[in-house]
C-alpha positions in Angstrom: 71.1 85.6 123.8 69.6 88.7 122.2 71.0 90.7 119.3 72.8 94.0 119.9 70.5 96.7 118.6 71.1 100.2 117.3 68.4 102.9 117.5 68.8 106.1 115.4 67.4 108.8 117.6 68.0 112.0 115.5 69.9 113.2 112.4 71.1 116.8 112.2 68.9 119.0 109.9 71.8 120.7 108.1 74.5 117.9 108.2 74.7 114.1 108.3 75.5 114.1 112.0 73.5 111.5 114.0 72.6 110.6 117.6 71.9 107.0 118.4 72.0 104.3 121.0 73.7 100.9 120.6 72.6 98.4 123.2 74.7 95.4 124.2 74.5 92.9 127.1 77.2 94.8 128.9 75.5 98.2 128.6 74.3 100.9 126.3 76.6 103.0 124.1 75.3 106.5 123.2 76.6 107.7 119.9 78.6 109.5 118.7 81.1 107.9 121.0 84.8 107.8 121.5 86.3 104.6 122.7 89.6 104.7 124.7 92.2 102.2 123.5 93.0 99.5 126.0 95.4 97.5 123.9 96.3 94.7 126.4 93.2 94.9 128.5 94.0 98.3 130.2 94.0 101.9 129.2 97.5 102.9 130.1 97.8 104.6 133.5 94.0 104.8 134.2 92.0 102.8 136.7 88.7 101.4 135.4 87.0 103.3 138.2 88.2 106.6 136.8 87.5 105.6 133.2 83.8 105.0 134.2 83.1 107.6 136.8 85.4 110.5 135.9 86.2 110.2 132.2 82.7 108.7 131.4 83.9 106.0 129.0 81.1 103.7 128.0 83.2 101.3 125.9 86.9 100.5 125.5 89.0 98.6 123.0 91.1 95.5 123.3 93.6 94.3 120.7 93.3 90.8 119.4 96.9 90.5 118.3 98.3 91.6 121.7 95.9 89.6 123.8 96.4 86.5 121.7 100.2 86.7 122.3 99.9 87.8 126.0 98.3 86.7 128.3 97.1 84.1 125.7 93.9 82.3 125.0 94.2 79.7 127.7 94.3 82.4 130.4 91.5 84.4 128.9 89.3 81.3 128.6 89.9 80.2 132.2 89.3 83.8 133.4 85.9 83.8 131.7 86.8 86.4 129.0 88.4 89.8 129.0 85.5 91.5 131.0 86.1 89.3 134.0 89.9 89.1 133.6 90.2 92.9 133.6 87.2 93.7 135.9 85.6 95.9 133.2 81.9 95.4 133.2 80.9 97.8 130.3 81.1 97.0 126.6 84.4 96.0 124.9 85.3 96.2 121.2 88.2 94.2 119.7 89.9 94.8 116.4 91.0 91.7 114.5 94.7 92.3 114.9 95.0 92.9 111.2 96.5 96.4 111.5 99.2 95.2 113.9 100.3 92.2 111.9 100.2 94.0 108.6 102.3 96.8 110.1 105.0 94.2 110.8 106.2 94.5 107.2 109.4 92.6 107.6 107.9 90.0 109.9 104.8 88.7 108.1 103.7 86.9 104.9 100.2 87.3 103.5 98.6 84.4 101.6 95.0 83.5 100.7 94.8 81.4 103.8 95.8 84.2 106.2 98.8 85.9 107.6 101.9 84.3 109.1 103.9 86.5 111.3 106.6 86.5 114.0 105.8 87.8 117.4 107.3 91.1 118.4 107.8 89.7 121.9 109.9 86.5 121.3 110.1 86.0 117.5 107.9 82.9 117.6 105.8 82.3 114.5 102.0 82.3 114.4 99.3 82.4 111.7 96.1 84.4 111.8 93.3 83.2 109.5 89.7 84.5 109.3 88.5 81.4 111.1 91.0 81.5 114.1 90.7 85.2 114.5 86.9 84.7 115.1 87.7 81.9 117.5 90.1 84.2 119.3 87.6 87.0 119.6 85.0 84.6 120.8 87.3 83.6 123.7 88.2 87.2 124.4 84.5 87.8 124.7 84.3 91.3 123.2 80.8 92.7 122.6 81.9 93.9 119.2 84.3 91.9 117.1 86.0 92.8 113.8 86.7 90.7 110.8 90.2 90.0 109.7 91.2 92.4 106.9 94.3 93.7 105.1 95.1 97.3 105.8 97.1 98.6 102.9 99.0 101.9 103.2 97.3 105.1 102.3 99.7 105.6 99.4 99.1 102.2 97.8 98.6 102.2 94.0 95.2 101.2 92.6 96.4 97.8 91.4 97.6 96.8 94.9 94.5 98.4 96.5 92.1 96.4 94.3 94.0 93.1 94.9 94.0 93.8 98.7 90.3 94.6 98.7 89.4 91.4 96.9 91.3 89.5 99.6 89.6 91.4 102.4 86.2 90.6 100.8 87.0 86.9 100.7 88.3 86.9 104.2 85.1 88.7 105.4 83.0 85.9 104.0 85.0 83.3 105.8 84.8 85.4 109.0 81.0 85.6 108.9 80.8 81.8 108.0 82.8 81.0 111.1 80.8 83.5 113.2 77.6 81.7 112.2 79.1 78.4 113.2 80.2 79.4 116.6 79.0 81.1 119.8 80.5 83.0 122.7 81.8 80.6 125.3 80.9 83.0 128.0 77.2 82.9 127.3 76.3 86.3 125.8 75.7 87.7 122.3 78.6 89.2 120.3 78.4 91.4 117.2 80.7 91.1 114.2 81.4 94.2 112.1 82.8 93.9 108.5 85.5 96.4 107.5 85.4 98.6 104.4 88.7 99.1 102.7 89.8 100.6 99.3 92.5 103.1 100.1 91.6 106.5 98.6 90.0 105.2 95.4 86.2 106.1 95.5 85.1 103.3 93.2 86.9 100.7 95.4 85.4 102.2 98.6 82.0 102.1 97.0 82.5 98.5 95.9 83.6 97.6 99.4 80.6 99.3 101.0 78.2 97.6 98.6 79.8 94.2 99.3 79.6 94.4 103.1 75.9 95.3 103.1 75.1 91.7 102.2 76.0 90.6 105.7 73.3 92.6 107.4 75.7 93.1 110.2 74.9 94.9 113.5 77.3 97.7 112.4 80.0 98.6 109.9 83.6 99.7 110.2 85.6 101.9 107.9 89.3 101.0 108.0 92.5 102.0 106.2 92.2 105.7 106.8 94.6 108.0 108.7 97.4 105.8 107.4 99.2 108.3 105.2 96.5 109.8 103.0 95.5 113.5 103.1 92.8 114.7 105.4 90.7 115.8 102.4 91.0 112.3 100.9 89.9 110.8 104.2 86.8 113.0 104.5 86.0 112.2 100.8 86.2 108.4 101.5 83.9 108.8 104.5 81.3 110.7 102.3 81.5 108.0 99.6 80.9 105.2 102.0 78.2 106.8 104.1 75.9 107.3 101.1 75.7 103.5 100.8 75.7 102.2 104.3 72.3 101.6 106.0 71.1 104.5 108.1 69.9 102.2 110.9 73.3 100.7 111.7 76.3 102.3 113.5 79.3 103.4 111.5 82.7 103.0 113.1 85.7 104.9 111.8 88.8 103.0 112.9 91.8 104.7 114.4 90.8 108.3 113.9 91.9 110.7 115.1 92.4 114.3 116.3 89.5 116.2 117.9 89.0 118.1 114.7 89.0 114.8 112.6 86.3 113.5 115.0 84.0 116.5 114.6 84.4 116.5 110.8 83.6 112.8 110.7 80.6 113.2 112.9 79.4 115.9 110.5 79.7 113.3 107.8 77.7 110.6 109.6 80.2 108.6 111.7 79.0 107.2 115.0 82.0 105.5 116.7 85.7 106.4 117.0 88.9 105.1 118.6 92.5 106.5 118.6 95.6 106.2 120.7 96.2 110.0 120.3 94.7 111.2 123.6 96.7 108.6 125.6 99.9 108.6 123.6 100.1 112.4 123.2 99.2 112.8 126.9 102.1 110.7 128.0 104.3 113.0 125.8 103.0 116.2 127.4 100.4 117.3 124.8 97.0 118.3 126.1 93.9 118.9 124.0 91.4 121.6 125.1 88.5 123.4 123.6 90.7 126.4 123.0 93.6 124.7 121.4 96.5 122.3 122.2 99.0 122.8 125.0 102.6 121.5 125.1 102.9 121.3 128.8 106.7 121.1 128.5 107.0 124.7 127.3 108.6 127.1 129.8 105.6 129.4 129.5 103.7 127.1 131.9 106.4 127.0 134.6 104.7 129.7 136.7 101.1 129.3 135.5 99.2 128.2 138.6 95.8 128.2 136.9 93.9 124.9 136.6 94.9 122.6 133.8 91.5 123.2 132.1 89.0 125.4 134.0 86.3 124.3 131.5 87.2 120.6 131.8 85.1 117.9 133.3 87.7 115.6 134.8 88.7 116.0 138.4 92.4 116.4 137.5 91.5 119.5 135.4 90.6 121.4 138.6 92.8 119.9 141.2 96.2 120.4 139.5 97.8 123.5 138.0 99.6 123.7 134.7 102.8 124.6 136.6 102.5 121.4 138.7 101.8 119.2 135.7 104.8 120.8 133.8 107.0 120.1 136.8 105.9 116.4 137.0 106.4 116.0 133.2 109.9 117.5 133.2 110.8 115.4 136.2 109.6 112.3 134.4 107.1 111.4 137.2 104.6 108.6 136.4 101.8 110.8 137.8 102.3 113.3 134.9 101.3 110.7 132.3 98.3 109.7 134.4 97.0 113.2 134.8 97.6 114.2 131.2 95.9 110.9 130.0 92.9 111.4 132.1 92.5 115.0 131.0 92.8 114.1 127.3 90.4 111.2 127.5 87.9 113.2 129.5 88.1 116.0 126.8 87.5 113.5 124.0 84.5 112.0 125.8 83.2 115.5 126.6 83.6 116.5 122.9 81.4 113.7 121.6 78.9 114.3 124.5 78.6 117.9 123.5 78.3 116.9 119.8 75.3 114.8 120.8 73.7 117.6 122.7 74.2 120.1 119.8 72.8 117.6 117.2 69.7 117.2 119.4 69.3 121.0 119.9 69.7 121.6 116.2 72.8 123.8 116.2 75.5 121.2 115.6 76.9 122.8 112.4 77.4 126.2 114.0 79.0 124.8 117.1 81.3 122.4 115.1 82.6 125.3 113.0 83.4 127.3 116.2 85.1 124.3 117.9 87.2 123.5 114.8 88.4 127.1 114.7 89.3 127.2 118.4 90.9 123.8 118.6 93.2 124.6 115.6 95.2 127.0 117.9 98.4 126.2 119.8 98.4 127.8 123.2 
């Protein structure tokens, strides 16, 4: 089993934007990259064929919490891991489930050992520890695993943030110890990324970034952002962290965000992103485009027979009209959610692809500023 390797190809001359390539045994991941969220082993409403061929996804996410509860580890082990179970042969990243269990405020208890929680499905009790989360992710078989961390709210006071970070650091050490003691039951190499926390306190973020460097990991994740803090605070935390993290490893900003957030974070040196926004907003009738956002429910689109997005790259952008998509959305047809989801995901993947191209060509900053201006509009 070989080690997953990251190659830094180019850095922008007038920003911290980067182009790289992260190689895994299930395929190469060009960065910057957006990763569609496939919580329970599927991206809602989208066939894997369309994810690969039309949307151009190169990696998707699975959620450790949800997969642990359903279908469960016995099924995943017998199936040969999530790749075989779901028939997805490209890379997969799994989070640790920490965000999900810590969002169950009334249904969990945090201790030094781990987190005891009750299932949102049937109320049964379970415990996640740093050790059994690694064991779970080994069985899932993701190419990139995350350590168990505590994700405090963006409004947490400094005392709570410091205590939470110290716990996350201790848990990270236990995760890496377990990682070194185990191997993937499916016979290929898996990476483990530590997670940087610290809410919006620069000194805590810096402390966390310095701490995780000791693991010499294949990559590093930045968690606990886009959870209630201001956008300016989020960008400032990214800047604090990226001055410390090694340049030759990928940087993953967890759970972020809007197309504008993504471009601003790329400008600050982030390589990897995930967010439910393109899929969730798509199911609710919001479309992202290079010229602004569209609420397809609005009556103004009732008689607009132009393509959904004449500049788009997905097949649905050119086959269907805005009027037809509005009709399906108002009628509550399943196809409406599928079309809107495919459009939004294709737009996100096209956005990061164009970012790579402009970093390489040397005009990323100028292009980014134009895109941020255009995407801020509501159409």
